VOBA-1610 file (N, C-alpha, C; in pm, whole numbers, padded with zeros to 5 digits, always signed):
BEGIN
Met-00064+08231+00503Met-00034+08089+00513Met-00158+08011+00558Ser-00166+07887+00516Ser-00276+07799+00556Ser-00223+07692+00650Glu-00311+07643+00735Glu-00279+07532+00825Glu-00369+07415+00789Phe-00311+07297+00781Phe-00385+07179+00736Phe-00513+07157+00816Glu-00506+07176+00946Glu-00623+07152+01031Glu-00740+07243+00997Asp-00710+07358+00938Asp-00815+07455+00907Asp-00891+07421+00779Tyr-00828+07344+00688Tyr-00895+07318+00560Tyr-00912+07170+00528Ala-00856+07081+00610Ala-00857+06937+00578Ala-00997+06883+00556Asn-01094+06931+00633Asn-01232+06883+00623Asn-01328+06992+00576Lys-01275+07088+00508Lys-01351+07206+00469Lys-01434+07187+00343Tyr-01391+07094+00257Tyr-01449+07088+00123Tyr-01527+06959+00101Asp-01652+06975+00057Asp-01738+06858+00035Asp-01689+06771-00080Ser-01616+06829-00174Ser-01575+06757-00295Ser-01434+06700-00288Val-01365+06724-00177Val-01226+06680-00166Val-01202+06617-00030Lys-01164+06492-00031Lys-01121+06425+00092Lys-00969+06433+00099Met-00918+06473+00216Met-00774+06492+00229Met-00717+06409+00344Arg-00600+06355+00320Arg-00521+06295+00429Arg-00375+06329+00404Arg-00302+06351+00512Arg-00161+06385+00499Arg-00079+06300+00595Glu+00024+06238+00541Glu+00114+06156+00620Glu+00257+06202+00595Asn+00320+06252+00700Asn+00461+06293+00692Asn+00488+06387+00575Gly+00397+06481+00556Gly+00417+06584+00454Gly+00363+06549+00317Ile+00318+06426+00296Ile+00261+06387+00167Ile+00109+06400+00176Leu+00052+06488+00096Leu-00091+06515+00097Leu-00159+06440-00015Glu-00261+06363+00018Glu-00343+06294-00082Glu-00478+06362-00088Met-00515+06411-00207Met-00644+06476-00231Met-00729+06383-00318Thr-00841+06339-00265Thr-00930+06250-00339Thr-01057+06327-00374Phe-01082+06344-00502Phe-01200+06416-00548Phe-01320+06321-00549His-01435+06369-00505His-01552+06281-00496His-01680+06365-00493Thr-01792+06299-00511Thr-01925+06356-00489Thr-02002+06260-00401Asp-02031+06302-00280Asp-02104+06219-00184Asp-02038+06083-00164Gly-01906+06079-00168Gly-01832+05955-00146Gly-01811+05870-00269Gly-01876+05904-00380Gly-01859+05832-00505Gly-01776+05913-00603Ser-01773+05870-00727Ser-01694+05938-00829Ser-01737+06084-00843Leu-01641+06170-00869Leu-01669+06313-00879Leu-01764+06343-00995Arg-01865+06424-00966Arg-01954+06479-01068Arg-01938+06630-01065Trp-01897+06686-01179Trp-01871+06828-01180Trp-01998+06907-01157Ser-01987+07013-01080Ser-02099+07095-01039Ser-02045+07231-00998Lys-02136+07324-00971Lys-02095+07453-00918Lys-02015+07433-00790Lys-02065+07344-00705Lys-02000+07320-00577Lys-01860+07264-00596Ala-01845+07166-00683Ala-01713+07108-00706Ala-01617+07213-00763His-01667+07295-00854His-01586+07401-00914His-01535+07496-00807Gln-01626+07538-00719Gln-01588+07629-00612Gln-01491+07563-00515Asp-01518+07437-00480Asp-01433+07366-00385Asp-01290+07355-00435Leu-01271+07313-00560Leu-01135+07291-00609Leu-01060+07422-00625Glu-01128+07526-00668Glu-01060+07656-00680Glu-01002+07698-00545Gln-01081+07684-00438Gln-01035+07727-00307Gln-00939+07626-00244Ala-00965+07496-00267Ala-00879+07393-00208Ala-00737+07403-00261Phe-00721+07425-00392Phe-00586+07439-00448Phe-00515+07560-00387Leu-00589+07667-00359Leu-00530+07785-00296Leu-00479+07750-00156Asp-00563+07683-00077Asp-00523+07645+00059Asp-00402+07552+00058Val-00404+07454-00030Val-00294+07358-00036Val-00163+07428-00073Gly-00171+07520-00168Gly-00051+07590-00211Gly+00004+07685-00107Arg-00080+07728-00014Arg-00036+07823+00089Arg+00009+07754+00217Asp+00010+07622+00218Asp+00048+07546+00337Asp+00188+07488+00316Arg+00285+07541+00385Arg+00423+07495+00370Arg+00445+07355+00426Gly+00345+07302+00496Gly+00355+07166+00547Gly+00334+07060+00441Asn+00284+07101+00325Asn+00266+07007+00215Asn+00396+06996+00136Glu+00455+06878+00136Glu+00582+06857+00068Glu+00566+06790-00068Ile+00467+06704-00081Ile+00433+06638-00208Ile+00280+06631-00209Val+00219+06645-00327Val+00073+06636-00338Val+00037+06529-00439Ile-00055+06441-00399Ile-00113+06340-00487Ile-00260+06374-00507Ile-00306+06376-00631Ile-00449+06394-00656Ile-00503+06269-00725Thr-00624+06229-00688Thr-00685+06110-00745Thr-00836+06121-00731Gly-00906+06020-00781Gly-01051+06013-00768Gly-01091+05890-00691Thr-01220+05863-00688Thr-01268+05746-00617Thr-01380+05682-00697Gly-01408+05555-00669Gly-01512+05486-00743Gly-01465+05449-00883Pro-01557+05418-00973Pro-01519+05371-01107Pro-01468+05480-01199Glu-01492+05607-01167Glu-01452+05716-01256Glu-01362+05814-01181Tyr-01278+05882-01257Tyr-01200+05991-01199Tyr-01286+06117-01189Ala-01350+06154-01299Ala-01437+06272-01299Ala-01539+06256-01411Gly-01666+06256-01374Gly-01771+06233-01471Gly-01852+06358-01500Pro-01956+06344-01581Pro-02039+06458-01619Pro-02111+06518-01500Ala-02165+06637-01522Ala-02241+06705-01418Ala-02364+06625-01381Val-02399+06634-01254Val-02521+06569-01206Val-02636+06667-01214Gln-02757+06613-01210Gln-02874+06697-01207Gln-02893+06754-01066Pro-02968+06864-01051Pro-02979+06927-00921Pro-03045+06836-00818Thr-03003+06853-00692Thr-03057+06772-00583Thr-03156+06849-00498Gly-03177+06976-00531Gly-03269+07056-00452Gly-03200+07141-00348Asp-03072+07116-00323Asp-03000+07194-00223Asp-02916+07304-00285Gly-02925+07318-00416Gly-02850+07423-00483Gly-02705+07388-00507Gly-02662+07270-00470Gly-02522+07235-00479Gly-02480+07186-00615His-02573+07140-00696His-02537+07083-00825His-02592+07170-00938His-02516+07177-01042His-02552+07264-01153His-02640+07189-01254Asp-02747+07253-01294Asp-02834+07198-01397Asp-02782+07242-01533Pro-02735+07149-01617Pro-02676+07190-01745Pro-02777+07251-01840Arg-02906+07245-01808Arg-03007+07308-01894Arg-03034+07451-01854Glu-02974+07496-01746Glu-03002+07627-01688Glu-02940+07739-01771Pro-03017+07843-01806Pro-02960+07953-01883Pro-02851+08024-01804Val-02765+08094-01875Val-02656+08165-01809Val-02656+08310-01857Thr-02627+08401-01765Thr-02611+08542-01800Thr-02463+08574-01800Ala-02430+08691-01855Ala-02290+08732-01855Ala-02236+08742-01713Glu-02318+08793-01620Glu-02274+08806-01481Glu-02248+08671-01418Glu-02334+08573-01447Glu-02314+08438-01392Glu-02189+08375-01450Trp-02169+08392-01578Trp-02050+08334-01641Trp-01924+08397-01581Asp-01926+08527-01561Asp-01810+08596-01507Asp-01771+08539-01371Gln-01868+08518-01284Gln-01837+08473-01149Gln-01802+08324-01144Leu-01887+08242-01207Leu-01874+08098-01187Leu-01770+08034-01276Trp-01752+08086-01398Trp-01662+08018-01491Trp-01542+08102-01528Tyr-01563+08229-01561Tyr-01449+08312-01601Tyr-01355+08335-01483Trp-01409+08386-01372Trp-01324+08416-01257Trp-01274+08288-01192Glu-01366+08197-01159Glu-01324+08073-01092Glu-01238+07987-01183Gly-01272+07984-01312Gly-01195+07902-01404Gly-01050+07944-01412Lys-01026+08075-01417Lys-00889+08125-01419Lys-00817+08090-01290His-00882+08116-01178His-00815+08098-01051His-00795+07950-01017Met-00885+07864-01060Met-00870+07723-01028Met-00740+07667-01088Leu-00715+07693-01215Leu-00595+07639-01278Leu-00469+07711-01232Met-00478+07842-01210Met-00360+07913-01162Met-00328+07875-01019Asn-00431+07853-00935Asn-00405+07807-00799Asn-00339+07670-00800Leu-00379+07586-00893Leu-00317+07454-00906Leu-00170+07468-00944Leu-00142+07551-01044Leu-00004+07569-01088Leu+00080+07641-00984Asn+00017+07714-00894Asn+00090+07785-00789Asn+00120+07697-00669Ile+00081+07571-00671Ile+00125+07477-00569Ile+00272+07447-00598Glu+00361+07494-00513Glu+00505+07491-00543Glu+00574+07369-00483Val+00511+07255-00494Val+00573+07127-00457Val+00537+07026-00565Pro+00616+06920-00581Pro+00584+06821-00684Pro+00444+06764-00667Met+00375+06745-00781Met+00240+06692-00781Met+00233+06566-00866Ile+00161+06468-00815Ile+00143+06340-00882Ile-00006+06318-00902Ala-00047+06288-01024Ala-00187+06254-01052Ala-00199+06104-01068Ala-00301+06047-01005Ala-00332+05905-01018Ala-00474+05896-01073Ile-00485+05879-01205Ile-00617+05880-01272Ile-00675+05740-01262Asn-00775+05725-01177Asn-00826+05593-01140Asn-00931+05538-01236Gly-00983+05621-01326Gly-01087+05577-01418Gly-01111+05684-01522Pro-01221+05676-01597Pro-01248+05775-01700Pro-01244+05918-01648Ala-01171+06003-01718Ala-01163+06146-01688Ala-01224+06219-01807Val-01352+06251-01797Val-01423+06309-01911Val-01458+06456-01891Arg-01440+06507-01770Arg-01461+06649-01743Arg-01339+06705-01671His-01296+06820-01713His-01173+06883-01664His-01056+06786-01663Pro-01031+06716-01774Pro-00917+06624-01777Pro-00783+06698-01775Glu-00787+06830-01798Glu-00661+06904-01794Glu-00603+06912-01653Ile-00687+06899-01549Ile-00638+06916-01413Ile-00531+06813-01377Pro-00556+06683-01394Pro-00447+06589-01361Pro-00326+06605-01452Leu-00348+06651-01576Leu-00236+06664-01669Leu-00144+06781-01635Leu-00189+06869-01545Leu-00104+06978-01500Leu-00016+06937-01383Cys-00025+06812-01340Cys+00067+06759-01240Cys+00199+06724-01306Asp+00301+06703-01224Asp+00435+06677-01277Asp+00452+06532-01321Ile+00389+06440-01250Ile+00391+06298-01284Ile+00247+06253-01297Val+00212+06192-01409Val+00074+06151-01435Val+00069+06000-01454Leu+00000+05933-01363Leu-00017+05789-01368Leu-00162+05758-01403Ala-00185+05646-01470Ala-00321+05609-01508Ala-00346+05462-01480Ser-00462+05434-01425Ser-00508+05296-01415Ser-00536+05243-01555Glu-00524+05113-01571Glu-00558+05051-01699Glu-00705+05073-01735Arg-00786+05112-01637Arg-00928+05140-01661Arg-00953+05284-01706Ala-00852+05367-01703Ala-00869+05510-01730Ala-00892+05538-01877Thr-00970+05641-01904Thr-00980+05700-02037Thr-00974+05852-02018Ile-00938+05922-02125Ile-00932+06068-02122Ile-01012+06121-02240Gln-01102+06214-02208Gln-01187+06275-02311Gln-01228+06414-02265Asp-01242+06506-02359Asp-01304+06635-02329Asp-01447+06630-02379Ser-01537+06583-02294Ser-01676+06563-02337Ser-01763+06687-02318Ala-01712+06787-02247Ala-01798+06900-02210Ala-01805+07008-02315His-01705+07019-02399His-01693+07139-02479His-01753+07126-02618Phe-01672+07110-02720Phe-01722+07125-02857Phe-01841+07035-02884Asn-01831+06907-02849Asn-01944+06816-02873Asn-02062+06846-02781Gly-02036+06916-02671Gly-02143+06954-02579Gly-02197+07094-02605Gly-02148+07161-02707Gly-02199+07292-02742Gly-02123+07408-02683Leu-02001+07385-02637Leu-01922+07492-02576Leu-01787+07505-02645Val-01737+07627-02652Val-01602+07651-02703Val-01501+07589-02605Pro-01404+07514-02652Pro-01305+07454-02561Pro-01202+07558-02518Gly-01243+07643-02421Gly-01160+07757-02386Gly-01120+07766-02240Asp-01141+07661-02161Asp-01116+07671-02017Asp-00980+07616-01975Gly-00888+07607-02066Gly-00755+07554-02038Gly-00723+07432-02122Val-00827+07360-02165Val-00801+07244-02252Val-00738+07288-02383His-00769+07410-02427His-00713+07460-02553His-00563+07489-02541Ile-00514+07497-02419Ile-00371+07516-02396Ile-00302+07382-02372Val-00362+07300-02286Val-00295+07179-02237Val-00283+07072-02345Phe-00393+07041-02413Phe-00389+06927-02505Phe-00304+06952-02630Pro-00317+07066-02698Pro-00227+07088-02812Pro-00080+07097-02770Leu-00054+07145-02648Leu+00084+07154-02600Leu+00144+07015-02581Ile+00069+06926-02518Ile+00123+06794-02486Ile+00118+06700-02607Met+00007+06700-02679Met-00014+06605-02788Met+00044+06653-02920Gly+00068+06783-02931Gly+00102+06844-03058Gly-00021+06915-03113Pro-00003+07023-03187Pro-00117+07104-03231Pro-00222+07027-03310Asn-00183+06947-03407Asn-00282+06880-03491Asn-00359+06773-03415Arg-00288+06691-03338Arg-00357+06588-03260Arg-00442+06652-03151Gly-00393+06761-03092Gly-00470+06828-02987Gly-00598+06888-03039Arg-00593+06950-03154Arg-00714+07010-03212Arg-00813+06901-03254Tyr-00763+06794-03309Tyr-00848+06680-03346Tyr-00918+06625-03222Phe-00841+06607-03114Phe-00896+06555-02989Phe-01010+06643-02938Leu-00991+06775-02941Leu-01091+06867-02886Leu-01213+06881-02977Leu-01195+06873-03107Leu-01307+06896-03199Leu-01389+06770-03226Thr-01336+06654-03197Thr-01408+06529-03226Thr-01461+06460-03102Gly-01421+06505-02982Gly-01461+06434-02862Gly-01394+06298-02850Gln-01276+06285-02906Gln-01203+06158-02907Gln-01185+06103-02766Val-01205+05972-02752Val-01182+05903-02626Val-01052+05824-02637Leu-00957+05854-02552Leu-00830+05784-02551Leu-00826+05688-02433Asn-00796+05562-02459Asn-00781+05470-02347Asn-00645+05495-02280Ala-00616+05419-02174Ala-00496+05446-02096Ala-00369+05431-02180Gln-00360+05325-02259Gln-00240+05304-02338Gln-00226+05410-02447Glu-00336+05446-02511Glu-00330+05552-02612Glu-00288+05684-02548Ser-00336+05710-02427Ser-00297+05832-02356Ser-00147+05833-02329Lys-00092+05719-02297Lys+00052+05708-02276Lys+00127+05728-02408Asp+00073+05670-02515Asp+00140+05678-02645Asp+00152+05822-02695Val+00053+05906-02664Val+00057+06045-02711Val+00116+06139-02607Gly+00163+06085-02495Gly+00234+06166-02398Gly+00152+06229-02288Leu+00024+06192-02277Leu-00059+06251-02172Leu-00028+06192-02035Val+00005+06065-02030Val+00040+06000-01904Val+00175+05931-01919Ser+00239+05905-01806Ser+00373+05847-01809Ser+00375+05699-01778Glu+00280+05651-01698Glu+00275+05510-01663Glu+00130+05463-01665Val+00108+05342-01714Val-00022+05274-01706Val-00004+05154-01615Leu-00091+05143-01516Leu-00073+05044-01411Leu-00199+04961-01390Pro-00185+04837-01341Pro-00304+04766-01294Pro-00375+04852-01190His-00507+04845-01190His-00584+04938-01108His-00542+04936-00961Asp-00522+04818-00906Asp-00490+04807-00764Asp-00350+04857-00731Asp-00267+04873-00833Asp-00131+04921-00811Asp-00117+05072-00826Leu-00223+05139-00868Leu-00213+05280-00904Leu-00175+05368-00785Leu-00254+05367-00680Leu-00227+05455-00567Leu-00099+05414-00493Pro-00072+05285-00473Pro+00058+05251-00412Pro+00177+05303-00493Arg+00166+05300-00625Arg+00275+05353-00708Arg+00288+05504-00689Ala+00176+05575-00678Ala+00181+05719-00655Ala+00254+05750-00524Trp+00224+05672-00420Trp+00291+05693-00292Trp+00438+05653-00299Glu+00468+05549-00374Glu+00609+05510-00391Glu+00689+05624-00454Leu+00633+05684-00558Leu+00701+05795-00623Leu+00709+05917-00532Ala+00602+05942-00455Ala+00605+06055-00362Ala+00717+06038-00260Leu+00732+05919-00206Leu+00839+05893-00109Leu+00976+05907-00174Gln+00986+05867-00299Gln+01112+05883-00372Gln+01148+06030-00388Leu+01051+06111-00429Leu+01075+06254-00447Leu+01105+06322-00314Gln+01042+06275-00210Gln+01058+06339-00079Gln+01199+06325-00023Lys+01276+06233-00075Lys+01414+06216-00029Lys+01503+06332-00069Arg+01459+06410-00166Arg+01538+06524-00211Arg+01518+06643-00118Pro+01613+06737-00112Pro+01599+06852-00022Pro+01476+06936-00055Pro+01417+06999+00047Pro+01292+07073+00026Pro+01299+07180-00083Leu+01404+07262-00082Leu+01411+07368-00182Leu+01436+07313-00322Leu+01506+07203-00332Leu+01524+07138-00461Leu+01389+07096-00518Arg+01305+07037-00433Arg+01172+06994-00478Arg+01087+07114-00518Arg+01084+07215-00433Arg+00997+07330-00459Arg+01039+07403-00586Tyr+01169+07430-00599Tyr+01212+07510-00712Tyr+01208+07433-00843Ala+01219+07300-00834Ala+01202+07220-00956Ala+01059+07233-01007Arg+00963+07225-00917Arg+00822+07243-00956Arg+00800+07384-01016Val+00855+07484-00950Val+00840+07621-01000Val+00896+07633-01141Met+01016+07581-01161Met+01080+07593-01292Met+01003+07517-01399Leu+00957+07396-01365Leu+00894+07311-01466Leu+00752+07354-01499Thr+00694+07443-01420Thr+00560+07493-01450Thr+00560+07636-01504Gln+00676+07699-01510Gln+00680+07840-01549Gln+00625+07862-01690Asp+00661+07777-01783Asp+00610+07792-01919Asp+00458+07776-01923Leu+00407+07679-01848Leu+00262+07660-01842Leu+00193+07783-01783Lys+00250+07839-01678Lys+00191+07959-01618Lys+00186+08074-01718Gln+00293+08091-01793Gln+00295+08199-01892Gln+00189+08178-01998Arg+00174+08054-02043Arg+00071+08025-02143Arg-00068+08049-02085Met-00090+08007-01961Met-00219+08029-01898Met-00249+08178-01881Gln-00149+08253-01837Gln-00170+08397-01820Gln-00210+08463-01951Glu-00152+08417-02060Glu-00177+08480-02190Glu-00309+08434-02253Leu-00344+08306-02236Leu-00451+08247-02317Leu-00572+08198-02240Leu-00562+08178-02108Leu-00675+08119-02035Leu-00793+08215-02027Gly-00770+08338-01986Gly-00879+08435-01977Gly-00945+08459-02112Tyr-00864+08466-02216Tyr-00915+08486-02351Tyr-01004+08369-02391Gly-00959+08246-02363Gly-01040+08129-02397Gly-01170+08124-02321Leu-01165+08155-02192Leu-01288+08155-02111Leu-01384+08265-02157Ala-01330+08378-02200Ala-01417+08486-02249Ala-01488+08444-02377Leu-01416+08381-02470Leu-01480+08336-02593Leu-01581+08225-02565Glu-01546+08136-02474Glu-01640+08029-02437Glu-01769+08090-02381Gly-01754+08189-02293Gly-01871+08253-02234Gly-01951+08332-02335Leu-01884+08400-02426Leu-01954+08477-02529Leu-02043+08388-02613Ala-01989+08273-02653Ala-02069+08180-02733Ala-02184+08122-02652Ala-02161+08096-02523Ala-02267+08039-02439Ala-02379+08139-02416Val-02344+08263-02386Val-02445+08366-02364Val-02521+08395-02492Gln-02451+08400-02605Gln-02516+08424-02734Gln-02615+08315-02766Arg-02583+08191-02728Arg-02672+08080-02755Arg-02802+08095-02678Val-02793+08142-02553Val-02913+08163-02473Val-02998+08274-02532Glu-02932+08376-02585Glu-03006+08491-02639Glu-03057+08465-02780Ser-03017+08355-02842Ser-03058+08323-02979Ser-03123+08186-02982Pro-03246+08173-02930Pro-03311+08041-02926Pro-03338+07989-03065Gly-03366+07858-03073Gly-03400+07798-03200Gly-03277+07750-03277Thr-03161+07745-03210Thr-03040+07702-03280Thr-03028+07551-03285Gly-03112+07482-03208Gly-03103+07337-03206Gly-02995+07283-03113Val-02932+07375-03038Val-02826+07336-02943Val-02880+07352-02802Pro-02858+07257-02712Pro-02903+07275-02573Pro-02852+07407-02516Lys-02933+07469-02430Lys-02899+07602-02385Lys-02760+07612-02324Asn-02732+07529-02225Asn-02603+07537-02159Asn-02561+07402-02105Pro-02507+07316-02189Pro-02464+07185-02141Pro-02327+07195-02075Phe-02320+07276-01965Phe-02189+07305-01905Phe-02113+07179-01872Gly-02166+07101-01778Gly-02096+06984-01733Gly-01956+07015-01684His-01927+07143-01656His-01793+07175-01609His-01777+07117-01469
//
């Protein structure tokens, strides 16, 4: 079991506050919009594990800060905390940083056995599948959703986006979205079923808390088991297809490094 006091301030990429059992997780980089990096990847994998192991969390809200929900990777700062997308990758590095962590990050998220609400405050262009794995997905009118890291960035879309988007949007629209780098605005995201409500920006987080308080009125086991039941199909799909997708993504990335002259950047991870 985890205790809130032990992990509340543990992660550089996640600011946490909890009021009467409702946990708000705000993703960020140095207080601004989240920039995906090795550090952020590691933080979220472990943070989701801690949150899921804390029975004091009754409802979880995830959101971002600043103008974006989650943006591209930043360049290195010299402290080793940020990933350089030009950096070559070996099979061993891929196994640790993306294959192992990638599997556990999404499974740890799905193993949070309480209702989850996503409040997408702005463009979500990296790991957009994370908020979509919540039970209720809200979007600011400023939000957009795009998978910018994978196919158009030189990577196989195999880190969970290949499961989430075709499932929610339908196979043909999902494959089109992943292969073209399509950018969906907030209303388009609602129209295809990715989000449930589009709100004025200033109303987004208050609405998330309103819904959290509404859900919290239900008995604890009703809330927990509803989340378990409603995510079971997703867990089964992830168990079957996530590792396979990450392995193919890594195989193509490692092959690219070993086969120079392809005209493709070595490793535009941006995960």
